[in-house]
C-alpha positions in Angstrom: -11.3 -40.7 23.0 -8.0 -40.4 21.3 -7.4 -37.1 19.6 -7.2 -37.1 15.8 -7.6 -33.4 15.4 -3.9 -32.5 15.1 -2.7 -35.7 13.4 -0.4 -35.3 10.3 -1.9 -35.1 6.8 -1.8 -38.9 6.2 -4.3 -39.3 9.0 -7.0 -38.0 6.6 -8.5 -40.9 4.6 -7.1 -40.7 1.0 -10.6 -40.6 -0.5 -11.3 -37.4 1.5 -8.1 -35.6 0.9 -8.1 -32.1 -0.7 -9.4 -32.0 -4.2 -10.5 -35.6 -4.3 -14.0 -36.9 -4.8 -14.8 -40.1 -3.1 -16.8 -43.0 -4.4 -19.8 -41.6 -2.6 -19.6 -38.1 -4.2 -18.0 -34.8 -3.1 -16.9 -34.6 0.5 -18.4 -32.0 2.8 -15.3 -29.8 2.4 -15.6 -29.9 -1.4 -19.3 -29.1 -1.2 -18.5 -26.1 1.0 -15.8 -24.9 -1.5 -18.2 -25.2 -4.5 -20.9 -23.4 -2.6 -18.4 -20.8 -1.5 -17.4 -20.4 -5.2 -21.0 -19.5 -6.1 -21.3 -17.1 -3.2 -17.9 -15.6 -4.0 -18.9 -14.8 -7.5 -22.2 -13.3 -6.4 -20.5 -11.3 -3.6 -17.8 -10.1 -6.0 -20.6 -8.6 -8.1 -22.1 -7.1 -5.0 -18.7 -5.6 -3.9 -18.1 -4.2 -7.4 -21.5 -2.5 -7.5 -20.8 -1.3 -3.9 -17.6 0.3 -5.1 -19.5 1.9 -7.9 -21.8 3.4 -5.3 -18.8 4.6 -3.3 -17.3 6.1 -6.4 -20.5 8.0 -7.2 -20.5 9.3 -3.6 -16.8 10.2 -3.7 -17.1 12.1 -6.9 -20.3 14.0 -5.8 -19.5 14.7 -2.2 -15.7 14.1 -1.6 -14.4 13.3 1.9 -15.5 16.2 4.0 -18.5 17.7 5.8 -21.4 16.1 3.7 -20.0 12.6 3.3 -18.9 12.4 6.9 -22.6 13.1 7.9 -23.9 10.6 5.3 -21.4 7.9 6.3 -22.3 8.1 10.0 -26.0 8.3 9.3 -25.7 5.2 7.2 -23.4 3.4 9.6 -25.8 3.5 12.5 -28.5 1.4 10.9 -25.9 -0.4 8.8 -24.3 -1.8 11.9 -27.4 -4.1 12.1 -26.7 -5.2 8.6 -23.5 -6.7 9.7 -25.1 -8.1 12.8 -28.1 -9.5 11.0 -27.2 -10.2 7.4 -23.7 -11.5 8.0 -23.8 -12.1 11.8 -26.1 -12.8 14.7 -29.4 -13.6 13.1 -28.0 -15.9 10.4 -25.6 -17.5 12.8 -28.4 -18.2 15.4 -31.1 -19.0 12.9 -29.3 -21.3 10.5 -28.2 -24.0 13.0 -31.7 -24.2 14.6 -33.5 -24.1 11.2 -31.1 -26.7 9.8 -31.7 -29.0 12.8 -35.5 -28.5 12.5 -35.5 -29.2 8.8 -33.3 -32.2 9.2 -35.0 -33.9 12.1 -38.6 -32.6 12.1 -39.3 -32.0 8.4 -40.3 -29.1 6.2 -43.7 -28.3 7.8 -42.1 -27.7 11.2 -39.3 -25.7 9.5 -41.9 -23.5 7.8 -43.6 -22.8 11.1 -40.2 -21.8 12.6 -39.5 -19.5 9.6 -42.9 -17.8 9.9 -42.7 -17.1 13.7 -39.1 -15.9 13.3 -40.2 -13.5 10.5 -43.1 -12.2 12.6 -40.8 -11.6 15.6 -38.3 -9.7 13.4 -41.1 -7.5 12.0 -42.3 -6.6 15.5 -39.0 -6.3 17.3 -36.8 -4.7 14.6 -39.6 -2.5 13.4 -40.0 -1.1 16.9 -36.2 -0.7 17.1 -36.2 1.3 13.8 -38.9 3.6 15.1 -37.0 4.2 18.3 -33.9 4.8 16.4 -35.6 7.5 14.4 -36.9 9.1 17.5 -33.6 9.0 19.4 -31.3 9.7 16.4 -29.9 12.9 18.1 -28.8 10.9 21.1 -27.1 8.2 19.0 -25.3 10.8 16.9 -24.2 12.6 20.1 -22.8 9.4 21.5 -21.0 8.4 18.3 -19.7 11.6 16.9 -19.7 14.4 19.5 -17.1 16.2 17.5 -19.6 17.0 14.8 -20.9 19.8 16.9 -17.7 21.7 16.1 -18.8 22.2 12.5 -21.9 24.3 12.1 -24.8 22.3 10.7 -22.9 19.0 10.6 -24.6 17.4 13.6 -28.1 18.4 12.4 -27.5 17.0 8.9 -26.2 13.7 10.4 -29.3 13.4 12.6 -31.6 14.0 9.6 -29.9 11.4 7.4 -29.9 8.9 10.3 -33.6 9.3 10.6 -34.2 8.8 6.9 -32.1 5.7 6.7 -33.2 3.9 9.8 -36.0 1.9 8.1 -33.2 0.1 6.2 -32.7 -1.8 9.4 -36.0 -3.7 9.1 -35.4 -4.5 5.4 -32.0 -6.0 5.9 -33.1 -8.0 8.9 -35.8 -9.7 6.9 -33.4 -10.2 4.0 -31.0 -11.9 6.4 -33.7 -14.4 7.5 -34.5 -15.1 3.8 -30.8 -15.7 3.2 -30.6 -18.2 6.1 -33.6 -20.2 4.8 -32.2 -20.3 1.2 -28.6 -21.2 2.3 -30.0 -24.1 4.4 -31.8 -25.3 1.3 -28.5 -25.1 -0.6 -29.6 -22.1 -2.5 -26.6 -19.8 -2.3 -26.7 -17.7 -5.5 -29.9 -15.8 -5.0 -29.2 -14.5 -1.5 -25.6 -13.7 -2.4 -26.7 -11.5 -5.3 -29.3 -9.7 -3.2 -26.7 -7.1 -2.2 -26.0 -6.3 -5.8 -29.6 -5.4 -6.2 -29.4 -3.3 -3.1 -26.5 -1.3 -4.6 -28.2 -0.8 -7.9 -31.4 0.3 -6.1 -29.5 2.6 -3.8 -27.6 4.3 -6.6 -30.4 4.6 -9.2 -33.2 5.6 -6.8 -30.8 7.9 -4.8 -29.8 9.8 -7.9 -33.4 9.9 -9.0 -34.6 11.2 -5.6 -31.7 13.6 -5.0 -31.0 15.0 -8.5 -34.1 14.6 -10.6 -37.2 14.7 -8.3 -35.7 16.3 -5.3 -35.1 19.9 -6.6 -38.8 20.1 -7.4 -40.1 19.0 -4.0 -37.4 20.4 -1.7 -35.2 17.3 -1.1 -31.5 18.1 -1.2 -29.0 15.8 -3.0 -27.6 13.9 0.0 -31.0 13.3 1.5 -32.1 11.9 -1.9 -29.1 9.4 -1.7 -30.3 8.4 1.8 -33.8 7.7 0.5 -32.1 5.5 -2.2 -30.6 3.4 0.6 -34.0 2.5 2.0 -35.4 1.7 -1.4 -32.4 -0.4 -2.2 -32.9 -2.4 1.1 -36.5 -3.1 0.0 -35.3 -4.4 -3.4 -32.7 -6.6 -1.6 -35.5 -8.3 0.3 -37.9 -8.5 -2.6 -35.3 -10.3 -4.8 -35.1 -13.3 -2.5 -38.9 -13.8 -1.9 -39.7 -15.7 -5.1 -36.9 -18.2 -4.3 -38.2 -18.7 -0.8 -41.7 -19.3 -2.2 -40.4 -21.9 -4.6 -38.9 -23.8 -1.7 -42.2 -23.8 0.1 -41.5 -21.1 2.7 -43.9 -18.3 1.8 -44.3 -16.0 4.8 -47.5 -16.2 6.9 -48.0 -14.1 10.1 -47.5 -16.3 13.1 -47.6 -15.7 16.9 -46.6 -19.1 18.1 -44.3 -17.6 20.7 -44.0 -20.9 22.4 -42.2 -22.5 19.4 -39.1 -24.2 20.9 -37.0 -23.4 17.8 -37.7 -19.6 18.3 -36.7 -19.9 21.9 -33.4 -21.6 20.9 -32.8 -18.8 18.3 -33.4 -16.1 20.9 -31.2 -17.9 23.4 -28.4 -18.0 20.8 -29.0 -14.6 19.3 -28.6 -12.5 22.4 -25.0 -13.4 23.0 -24.4 -13.7 19.3 -25.2 -10.1 18.7 -22.4 -9.1 21.1 -20.1 -11.6 19.5 -20.7 -10.5 16.0 -20.7 -6.8 16.9 -17.1 -6.6 18.0 -15.5 -5.4 14.8 -18.4 -3.1 14.0 -18.6 -1.6 17.5 -14.8 -1.1 17.4 -15.2 0.7 14.1 -17.9 2.9 15.6 -15.7 3.6 18.6 -13.0 4.6 16.2 -15.5 6.8 14.4 -16.1 8.6 17.7 -12.3 9.2 18.2 -11.9 10.1 14.5 -14.6 12.8 14.8 -12.4 14.5 17.4 -9.3 14.7 15.2 -9.0 18.4 14.1 -8.8 17.6 10.4 -11.4 17.7 7.6 -12.0 14.0 6.6 -10.7 11.4 9.1 -14.2 9.8 9.4 -14.4 9.6 5.6 -10.8 8.3 5.2 -11.5 5.4 7.6 -14.9 4.7 5.9 -13.4 4.5 2.4 -10.5 2.4 3.5 -12.7 0.0 5.5 -14.8 -0.4 2.3 -11.8 -1.6 0.4 -10.9 -4.1 3.2 -14.5 -5.4 3.1 -14.2 -6.3 -0.6 -11.9 -9.4 -0.1 -13.6 -10.0 3.3 -17.0 -10.3 1.7 -15.8 -12.1 -1.5 -13.8 -14.7 0.5 -14.4 -14.6 4.2 -18.1 -14.1 4.3 -18.7 -16.4 1.3 -16.8 -19.2 3.0 -18.5 -18.6 6.3 -22.0 -18.6 4.7 -21.2 -21.9 2.9 -19.6 -23.5 5.9 -22.3 -22.8 8.5 -25.1 -25.0 7.1 -22.6 -27.8 6.5 -21.1 -27.9 10.0 -24.6 -27.4 11.5 -25.8 -30.4 9.6 -22.7 -32.4 10.8 -23.6 -31.6 14.4 -27.2 -32.5 13.9 -26.1 -35.9 12.6 -23.6 -36.3 15.4 -20.6 -36.4 13.0 -18.0 -34.4 14.9 -15.2 -35.7 12.7 -16.8 -34.2 9.6 -17.3 -31.0 11.5 -13.6 -30.8 12.4 -12.5 -31.6 8.8 -14.8 -29.1 7.2 -13.9 -26.3 9.6 -10.2 -26.9 9.2 -10.5 -26.8 5.4 -12.6 -23.7 5.6 -10.1 -21.9 7.7 -7.3 -22.9 5.3 -9.3 -21.6 2.4 -9.7 -18.3 4.2 -6.0 -18.0 4.7 -5.3 -19.0 1.1 -7.5 -16.2 -0.2 -7.1 -13.5 2.4 -3.3 -13.5 3.1 -2.3 -12.6 -0.5 -5.2 -10.2 -0.6 -3.8 -8.5 2.5 -0.3 -8.2 1.0 -1.8 -6.9 -2.3 -3.7 -4.1 -0.5 -0.7 -3.1 1.6 1.6 -2.8 -1.4 -0.9 -1.5 -4.0 -3.3 0.4 -1.7 -2.4 3.9 -2.8 -2.7 3.0 -6.5 -6.0 1.2 -6.0 -7.5 4.1 -4.0 -6.3 6.6 -6.7 -7.9 4.6 -9.5 -11.2 4.1 -7.8 -11.8 7.4 -5.9 -9.4 10.1 -6.9 -11.0 12.9 -8.9 -13.7 15.5 -8.5 -14.1 16.4 -4.8 -11.7 13.5 -3.8 -8.2 15.0 -3.7 -4.7 13.6 -3.8 -4.5 14.3 -0.1 -7.6 12.2 0.5 -6.0 9.4 -1.5 -2.9 9.4 0.6 -4.7 9.4 3.9 -7.2 6.7 2.8 -4.3 4.5 1.6 -2.5 4.9 4.9 -5.5 3.7 6.8 -6.1 0.9 4.3 -2.6 -0.5 4.9 -3.3 -1.1 8.6 -6.8 -2.4 8.0 -5.4 -4.9 5.5 -2.9 -6.2 8.2 -5.9 -7.6 10.1 -7.8 -9.0 7.1 -7.1 -12.7 7.9 -8.2 -12.0 11.5 -11.5 -10.4 10.3 -12.2 -13.3 8.0 -11.2 -15.9 10.6 -13.8 -14.4 13.0 -16.5 -14.8 10.2 -15.8 -18.6 10.2 -15.0 -19.2 13.9 -18.0 -17.4 15.4 -20.6 -19.6 13.5 -18.5 -22.7 14.4 -19.4 -22.1 18.0 -23.0 -21.4 17.1 -23.2 -24.7 15.3 -22.3 -26.3 18.7 -25.1 -24.2 20.2 -22.6 -22.1 22.1 -22.9 -18.3 21.7 -21.5 -17.5 25.2 -17.8 -18.0 24.3 -17.8 -15.7 21.2 -19.7 -13.2 23.3 -17.1 -13.1 26.1 -14.3 -12.8 23.6 -16.2 -10.0 21.8 -16.8 -8.1 25.0 -13.1 -8.4 25.9 -12.0 -7.2 22.4 -14.4 -4.2 22.6 -13.0 -3.1 26.0 -9.4 -3.6 24.9 -10.0 -1.7 21.6 -11.4 1.3 23.5 -8.3 1.6 25.6 -5.9 1.0 22.8 -7.7 3.2 20.2 -7.8 6.3 22.5 -4.0 6.1 22.8 -3.3 5.2 19.2 -5.5 8.0 17.8 -3.7 10.5 20.0 -0.4 9.4 18.7 -1.0 8.3 15.1 -4.4 10.0 14.2 -6.8 8.0 12.1 -4.0 5.5 11.1 -3.7 4.5 14.7 -7.4 3.7 14.8 -7.0 1.3 11.9 -4.0 -0.3 13.6 -6.1 -0.8 16.8 -9.0 -2.4 15.0 -6.8 -4.9 13.1 -4.8 -5.9 16.1 -7.8 -6.6 18.3 -9.6 -8.6 15.5 -6.5 -10.8 15.0 -6.1 -11.5 18.7 -9.8 -12.3 19.0 -9.6 -14.8 16.1 -6.6 -16.5 17.6 -8.3 -16.8 21.0 -11.5 -18.3 19.5 -9.3 -20.8 17.5 -7.4 -21.9 20.6 -10.6 -22.3 22.7 -12.4 -24.3 19.9 -9.4 -26.5 19.2 -9.3 -27.6 22.9 -13.1 -28.0 23.1 -13.4 -30.4 20.1 -10.1 -32.2 20.6 -8.3 -30.6 17.7 -9.0 -29.0 14.3 -6.3 -30.8 12.2 -3.9 -28.1 13.6 -0.7 -29.5 12.1 -2.3 -29.6 8.6 -3.6 -26.1 9.0 -0.2 -24.8 10.3 1.6 -26.4 7.4 -0.7 -24.9 4.9 -0.5 -21.4 6.6 3.3 -21.2 6.5 3.3 -22.2 2.8 0.6 -19.6 2.0 2.6 -16.9 3.9 5.8 -17.8 2.0 4.0 -17.6 -1.3 2.4 -14.3 -0.4 5.8 -12.9 0.6 7.3 -13.8 -2.8 4.2 -12.2 -4.4 4.6 -9.1 -2.3 8.3 -8.7 -3.4 7.3 -9.1 -7.0 4.5 -6.5 -7.0 6.6 -4.1 -4.9 9.2 -4.2 -7.6 6.8 -3.8 -10.4 4.8 -1.0 -8.7 8.0 1.0 -8.0 9.2 0.6 -11.5 5.8 1.6 -13.0 5.1 4.6 -10.8 8.7 5.9 -11.1 8.2 6.1 -14.9 4.5 6.7 -15.2 4.0 8.8 -12.1 1.5 8.4 -9.2 -1.4 10.2 -10.8 -4.5 8.4 -11.9 -3.0 7.2 -15.2 0.2 5.9 -13.6 -1.9 4.3 -10.8 -4.1 2.6 -13.4 -1.2 1.1 -15.2 0.3 0.0 -11.9 -3.0 -1.8 -10.9 -3.5 -3.2 -14.4 -0.1 -4.8 -14.4 0.8 -5.6 -10.8 -2.5 -7.3 -9.8 -2.3 -10.0 -12.6 1.4 -10.3 -11.9 0.8 -10.9 -8.2 -1.9 -13.4 -8.9 0.4 -15.3 -11.3 3.3 -15.3 -8.9 1.3 -16.4 -5.9 -0.4 -19.2 -7.9 3.0 -20.5 -9.3 4.8 -20.4 -5.9 1.8 -22.0 -4.2 2.0 -24.8 -6.8 5.7 -25.2 -6.2 5.2 -25.3 -2.4 2.3 -27.8 -2.9 -0.3 -25.9 -1.0 -3.0 -28.5 -0.8 -5.9 -26.0 -0.6 -5.0 -24.6 -4.0 -6.4 -27.8 -5.7 -9.4 -27.7 -3.4 -10.0 -24.0 -4.4 -10.0 -25.1 -8.0 -13.1 -27.1 -7.3 -15.0 -23.8 -7.1 -14.2 -23.1 -10.8 -16.4 -24.8 -13.4 -14.7 -27.9 -14.9 -14.8 -26.5 -18.4 -12.8 -23.5 -17.3 -10.3 -25.7 -15.4 -9.7 -27.7 -18.5 -9.0 -24.6 -20.5 -6.6 -23.2 -17.9 -4.8 -26.6 -17.6 -5.9 -27.0 -13.9 
């Protein structure tokens, strides 16, 4: 077969070019973008409420002893949130569930959903219990340096034990998300994390500050209890939507279900594939715990939270919308649509993440100061968090690319390739991080994570491109260079504005607020204008995610 994957732009049929609706309705790429727009809006709400939760924690507990313990105690079970909610479970479940629903009907799909849910309850529930029992061993492995501070290790173990049931809640919520996304219901599962954040904040404050003092629960333990309750709310929010689609849960032990076997076959390697970034972060936490300063673990945690904001709003949103579409294309034997949709999705990731990366690098200090600085969070904490954020932001496009590329392999029922790349990246990061932390401290750990994620994304892209005979590589390269050029112009503009503002208004919270309030809209405007001048094709496609009435008012 002659390759069409790297042909010039004119090789794409005119009726399916970016931003155009064919006579038969929206193309698959446009459907993905519109779905991603819904998810992005919902995830934006989730990230905002997540930042509110972080602000509350920063103001109450700062970046030292107590928050270090809470952060690690939360991170251990939360690792599975990224593996399940935005990773292995969804990536393995959605292609198989989509194929079952498409080829065998709703009844068979419901049976698969039930037996998968039953398996999750049994397996993940057991894992949560074991995690509570062996929490001291886990904390010892991940943060041996906590022994150096009296009481820090013991507090971390207790918080880990309290928060481990969150693991089961989020795994079931991930399966619900997969079912709803396959049914083209994107809004409800995307907003579930918002309800988690509200629940974690409100019930945490209630347990730690209102009820706790009367029953012997300290404040930080109360916040840990809030995390578990928030996870239950995240699951409960999605159940009515599942019921309305005809997928109410029923206990099922049909272990011979072929769909379940395919999910398990995909999921084992997928866990390792999706775990790379998070395991690398955990490895970095281990090294950070050994740095003889008060706060490196917290600085990395706060900065990684900022990096996750655009990653979730853009990268995860596009990945969640892309997977059901490309899985459906493979089920129907339409490899050409798979190529086109994947290429457009990657281009959209770059369009949104490259300028976000530049913005975080230039304005990172001001953003951190506005969000966190105050109370127990000092100017020193702001400076150190911003330094780590700069290097996390360098790898943002790589992180987001992994979110799209890993599921692209799963849609082809190949989880082995991402797994091998992941294992290699974990091994490389371990060696690089140990050297970088010794030389650059916590900043070196952020450097290592970003570099490894970017290299892994490039490796997956190259392998997939060769496997499917191209991914419209020339089109993608052309768009990428234009996006980078527009982002560089944007970076120069906001660098100038930021320096001008902070030189006159100072670098305190007020000056930083003015900087953020002026420089972010300026950066957006400059990037949009230059992208229009450079004729970045994905800019028009991205506009399809905005309601038509809004586009008319904006002149788009």
